C-alpha positions in Angstrom: 52.3 1.0 -13.3 55.1 3.6 -13.7 55.8 3.9 -10.0 59.0 2.4 -8.6 58.4 -0.7 -6.6 61.8 -2.2 -6.0 64.3 0.6 -5.0 68.0 -0.2 -5.5 70.4 0.1 -2.5 72.8 2.8 -3.6 74.8 3.4 -0.3 74.1 7.2 -0.2 74.6 7.8 3.5 78.0 7.9 5.1 77.6 6.6 8.7 80.6 8.6 9.9 80.1 12.3 10.7 83.5 14.1 10.8 84.4 16.4 13.7 85.0 20.1 13.2 88.7 19.3 13.9 88.8 16.7 11.1 87.3 19.2 8.6 89.8 21.9 9.7 92.6 19.5 9.2 91.5 18.6 5.7 91.2 22.3 4.7 94.6 23.1 6.2 96.3 20.2 4.5 94.8 21.3 1.1 96.0 24.9 1.5 99.5 23.9 2.7 99.9 21.6 -0.3 98.9 24.3 -2.6 101.3 26.9 -1.1 104.1 24.3 -1.4 103.9 24.3 -5.2 106.7 26.3 -6.7 105.4 29.5 -8.2 102.4 29.8 -5.8 102.6 33.0 -3.9 99.4 33.1 -1.9 96.1 31.4 -1.1 92.5 32.5 -1.6 91.4 30.0 1.0 90.5 26.4 1.5 87.4 24.7 2.9 86.1 21.3 3.8 82.5 20.4 4.5 80.0 17.7 5.4 76.3 17.6 5.1 73.5 15.2 5.8 69.9 15.4 4.6 66.7 13.4 5.1 63.5 13.7 3.0 60.1 12.1 3.2 57.7 12.2 0.3 54.1 11.1 0.1 52.5 11.7 -3.3 49.0 11.8 -4.6 49.8 8.9 -7.0 50.2 6.5 -4.1 54.0 6.7 -3.7 55.6 7.1 -0.2 59.3 6.9 0.8 62.0 8.3 3.1 65.5 8.8 1.7 68.7 10.1 3.1 72.0 11.3 1.7 75.3 12.7 2.8 78.1 14.7 1.1 81.7 15.6 1.8 83.9 18.1 0.0 87.3 19.7 0.0 88.3 22.8 -2.1 91.2 25.2 -2.3 92.0 28.2 -4.5 95.7 29.2 -5.1 97.4 32.4 -6.4 100.5 32.2 -8.5 102.8 35.0 -9.7 103.2 38.6 -8.5 102.0 42.1 -9.3 100.0 42.4 -12.5 101.1 38.9 -13.6 99.2 37.0 -10.9 96.9 34.2 -11.9 94.5 32.1 -9.8 92.9 28.6 -10.1 91.3 26.1 -7.9 90.5 22.4 -7.5 88.0 20.5 -5.4 86.8 17.0 -4.6 83.2 15.9 -3.7 81.9 12.6 -2.6 78.9 10.9 -0.9 81.3 9.1 1.4 84.4 10.8 2.8 86.4 7.7 2.1 85.9 8.4 -1.6 87.3 11.9 -1.5 90.6 12.7 -3.1 93.4 13.2 -0.5 93.5 16.8 0.7 97.1 17.3 -0.3 96.3 15.9 -3.8 93.6 18.6 -4.2 96.0 21.3 -3.0 98.8 20.3 -5.3 96.4 20.2 -8.3 95.1 23.7 -7.5 98.6 25.1 -7.2 99.7 23.4 -10.4 96.7 24.8 -12.3 97.4 28.3 -11.1 101.1 28.1 -12.0 100.2 26.7 -15.5 98.3 30.0 -16.2 101.4 32.1 -15.9 103.1 33.5 -18.9 100.0 33.6 -21.2 100.5 34.9 -24.7 98.4 35.5 -27.8 98.5 32.6 -30.1 98.8 32.9 -33.9 95.7 32.4 -35.9 95.6 28.7 -37.0 93.4 25.7 -37.7 94.3 23.2 -35.0 92.7 20.4 -32.9 90.8 21.7 -29.9 90.7 19.7 -26.6 88.5 20.6 -23.7 89.6 20.1 -20.2 87.2 17.7 -18.4 86.3 20.3 -15.9 85.0 22.8 -18.5 83.7 20.3 -21.1 80.8 19.4 -18.8 79.3 22.8 -19.5 78.7 21.5 -23.1 76.6 18.7 -21.7 74.8 21.2 -19.5 73.6 23.0 -22.7 72.5 19.7 -24.1 70.4 18.7 -21.2 68.8 22.2 -21.0 67.8 21.8 -24.6 66.3 18.3 -24.2 64.4 19.2 -21.0 60.7 18.3 -21.5 59.5 21.7 -20.3 61.6 23.5 -23.0 60.3 21.1 -25.7 56.7 21.6 -24.6 57.1 25.4 -24.8 58.8 25.1 -28.2 61.8 27.1 -27.0 64.6 24.5 -27.6 66.9 24.6 -30.6 66.7 20.7 -30.5 62.8 20.5 -30.5 62.8 19.0 -34.0 65.8 16.8 -33.6 64.5 13.6 -31.9 66.2 10.6 -33.5 68.6 12.8 -35.5 72.4 13.1 -35.2 73.3 16.0 -33.0 76.9 14.8 -32.2 79.5 13.0 -34.3 79.1 9.2 -34.8 80.3 7.2 -31.9 79.4 9.8 -29.2 77.4 8.5 -26.3 76.0 10.6 -23.4 74.8 8.6 -20.5 72.5 9.4 -17.6 72.7 6.8 -14.8 70.8 7.4 -11.6 71.8 4.1 -10.1 75.6 4.4 -9.7 76.5 3.2 -6.2 77.6 6.2 -4.1 77.1 8.5 -7.1 77.0 12.2 -6.4 73.6 12.6 -8.1 72.3 9.0 -7.6 68.7 8.4 -6.7 66.7 5.1 -6.4 63.8 6.7 -8.3 62.7 10.2 -9.3 61.1 12.8 -7.1 57.6 11.8 -8.2 58.0 8.1 -7.4 58.5 7.1 -11.1 61.0 4.4 -11.7 64.4 5.5 -13.1 67.1 3.7 -15.1 70.3 4.1 -17.0 69.6 5.8 -20.3 71.8 6.7 -23.3 70.5 10.3 -24.0 72.8 10.4 -27.1 73.5 7.1 -28.8 76.0 6.9 -31.6 75.6 10.7 -31.9 71.8 10.6 -32.2 69.3 12.1 -29.8 67.1 9.3 -28.2 65.0 10.9 -25.5 63.7 14.0 -23.8 64.1 14.5 -20.0 60.5 14.2 -18.8 58.7 14.6 -15.4 55.0 13.8 -15.2 53.9 17.4 -16.2 56.0 17.7 -19.3 55.2 14.1 -20.3 51.5 14.8 -20.1 52.0 18.0 -22.2 53.8 16.0 -24.9 51.6 13.0 -24.7 54.6 10.8 -23.8 55.5 8.5 -20.9 57.6 10.0 -18.1 61.3 9.1 -18.2 62.0 9.2 -14.4 63.8 12.5 -14.4 61.7 14.5 -12.0 63.6 16.4 -9.3 62.3 18.7 -6.6 63.1 20.5 -3.4 60.7 21.0 -0.5 59.4 24.4 -1.5 58.4 24.1 -5.2 56.9 21.8 -7.8 59.0 19.2 -9.6 61.0 19.8 -12.7 63.1 17.5 -15.0 66.9 17.1 -14.5 69.5 14.4 -15.1 71.2 12.4 -12.4 74.8 11.2 -13.0 75.4 12.6 -16.5 78.6 11.8 -18.4 80.1 11.5 -21.8 81.1 7.8 -22.3 84.9 7.5 -22.8 86.3 6.4 -26.2 89.1 3.9 -26.8 91.9 6.4 -26.3 93.1 7.7 -22.9 93.4 11.5 -22.4 97.2 11.2 -22.7 96.8 9.3 -26.0 94.5 12.0 -27.3 97.0 14.6 -26.7 100.1 12.7 -27.7 99.7 13.0 -31.4 98.8 16.7 -31.4 101.8 18.9 -32.4 100.0 22.2 -32.3 96.6 22.4 -30.6 94.3 24.5 -28.3 93.6 23.2 -24.8 90.6 24.9 -23.3 90.7 25.2 -19.5 88.2 28.0 -18.9 85.0 29.3 -20.4 82.7 32.2 -19.9 79.2 33.1 -21.1 77.1 30.6 -23.0 
């Protein structure tokens, strides 16, 4: 009864396979755009790629399907400054369909601007100020969350959130969504890798934890129903993982969030845990 019977059409295969020349042109355009940014002195390289995969699954629970997917990408890393004052940064764009990629020169200009913005760093005075995380690094916070609500960690008793189901773990108003059915989504899937039906879920709703991420094994261990989060490769058993995970936006735009901050701390890089 838990198996997926009606699979949504998610448009996960780009019918156009780019030529080697097209990929080279994308990489070259990204690198040239980065080098054209004032203050950029060198490049660490640029790349463009395309991949296509097909997978067939026949499971002992009666499920059988064949799925395909594609992926396109552009990335570039730029160096700004000279001597001991050099800084580097990068940008990239990934999409299921090449038509959805950011323009190569846009990616390049962004990488160059990010590198230049790192120049002239100084030690800030100790203060209590608002902290804003750049979107690119803030996703690591969600990564720690989904690791802590993975059913395997809960079953082993090793998660710091193991006793927090239904409780507030974020501020009121915060919603963290996992949606496997976004059309052309980078991590979209019509069902999970054990054939169990999947759906959009609010993992965090109004700041409260609502669910674990469960495949069939961890669901059995916890005496719960699976949540459709099983993923697997072709050489190992399934595990649980989110699909298209995101923090739902609030009512203010990023520019509005920053506009009323006179002195603040903007985090663009993290290391460690």
